N, C-alpha and C positions, 0 to 999 in steps of 0.2 A: 817775631823774635822773642824768645823767652827772657824774662827778667828775673827769674827765680832759679837758684841753684840748689839741688838736693845733694846732701852729703853722704858719703860712705867712708870707711876707713881708708886713709891714704896709703899709697904704696911706697912713699919716700918719707924721709925724716923731716926735711924742710925744703921749701922751694920759694923762690922770690921771682915775681913776674910782674909785668906791666901790660896786661891785655889792652886791646884797643879801647880807648876812652876811660881807662882806669889808671890812676896814679899807682905808685909802688904798692904792691899787695904781696904779703908774706903769709905762707901757710907753714905751720910747724906741727909735727906729729911727735909730741913728747913721749918718750918711753917706747917708741915704735921698734918692733923687732919681728922676727919670724913667728915668735910665740904671741906677741902682743898685737893682734890684728884688729881688735875691736875698740870702737870709740867708747870711752867711759864718760867723758864730759868735754865741753868745748867752750871757748871764749872767743868773742869777736870784738876786737879793739878794747880788750881788757874787761869786757862785761860778759857775764854768763850767757851762753847761748843754749837755750833749752829745747830748741827745735832743730831738726836736721836739714834746714834750708835757710837761705837768706836772700834778700832781694838785691838787685843791681844797685839800687840807691844806697844800700848799706855799705857798699864797698867802692862806690864810684870815686871817692876822694882818696882811695888807698886804704890801707889798714893791715891788721894782723889777725889771722885766724889760727887759734891754737887748739889742737886736739890732744887730750890726755888719752893715751892708748893703754889697753890691758888685755889679759889672756882670755877673758870670757865676755860675752855680750852684756852690756848694761841695759837690761830690758826696760828700765825706767827712763833712760835718756831718750828724748824725742818721741816718746810713745803716747803721750796724752792726746786726746782728740783735738785740742787747740794747737798742737804741734804739726798737724798735717799741712802739707804745702797747699797753696791756693790752687783751685781748679784752673787748668789751662783753657777750659772751654768757656769760662765765665769771665767777668771783669775782675781786675785785681785791685 
């Protein structure tokens, strides 16, 4: 079972869910529209999220993921080598 989630632009403005084993988890796509399809930045539990993934441990107690959306890709967000998700073939 994967314990990492890779992010892309959400298709909804906000969602609240409690997946199995996770307390209340909210995802918000601020400024989302047909035109604003691209993630500009993100925060997880109020802290900047500079990588396009997070671990199950980051959200197992619930939380809030907020995407700031815009009309063009932010090629700097989540693009640094240290922002790459961990390999699924190695240990995490």
